N, C-alpha and C positions, 0 to 999 in steps of 0.2 A: 599151350606150349608148342613150339615149332615141331613139326613132324620128325625132322632129321636130327639125330643126336650124334652122328659121326662128324669128324672134324671138318670135312669138306662142306657138309650141310650147315654146320655152325658158322664157318667162315662166310659162306654165302649169305646167311641170314644176318650176321653182324654187319656185313657190308651194306645190305639193304637198309638196315636201321640207320646206319651212319649217313648214307646218301639221303634218306628221307628226313632225318632229324636236322641235318645241316643244310638241307635244300640245295644239294650240289647239282648243278646243271651240267649237261654234257658228260655225265659220268653214269656208267651202268655197272651192275654187279660184275659183268664179264670184263670190264676195263679197269675195275678198281683193284689195285695190287694189294694182296694180303700183307705185303712187306712194307708198304708205304708208312712212313713215320707220321702219325696223325698230328703230332705237336710240331715237329720241326718242318715237315714237308707240306702238311695240309693247313697248319696254322690254327688248329683248334685250341681253345683255352680251357681253363679248369671248369668253367660253367658248362661249356659244350660237353666236356667229358662227364661231368656229373649228370647231365640230362641223358646222355647215352647210357650211362651206368644204370640209371633209374629205369629206363625202358627195358634194358636187358634183364634187370632183376624181375620186372613184371613178366616179361616174355618167358623166361626160363625158370621162374620161381626159385631163385637163388638169392643169396645175400652177397653183395660185393662190398667188402670192407673199404672204407675211404682211404685207409693206409695203403691199400693195394693199387689205388689209381695210378701212381707214378709208373708202375710196371706195365700198364695197359697201353703200350705205345703204338702197337700195330694191330691190324685186324687179326693176324695169326696169333699174336700173344693174347689178345682178348678171347679168341676162340679156344685156345689151349687152357686158359684160365677157367672158362665156362665148362669145358669138358671135364676138367679136374673137379670142379664144384659138383657137377652132375654125378660123377662117379662116387664121390664121397657122401653125397646126400641121398643116394638111392639105395 
C-alpha cells in the first residue's frame, strides 16, 4: 500500500498510476492537474478506467464498485473516493 494516506499523497499516487497506465508522454505528476476531466479532456474510455480502477484496488486494498466508475472523473474525485474507502475500511 502506498505510504501516504493523506489526500495530497493519494492525488499524487493516483496521477502516477494514470500517467503510467495510459503511457502519457510529456506529463509528470507535477504538471498533471487533479481537476482534469479524465473522460472529456483526456479522452480515456471505460476500458482505461477499468484498468486504472483495478490497479488502484490492488494498490490500496479497497473495492471500487463498478457502479461508482462514472463519478471517478478527475484525479481529485478518485483520491477523495479512495480516502473515503480507506477511512471506512480501517
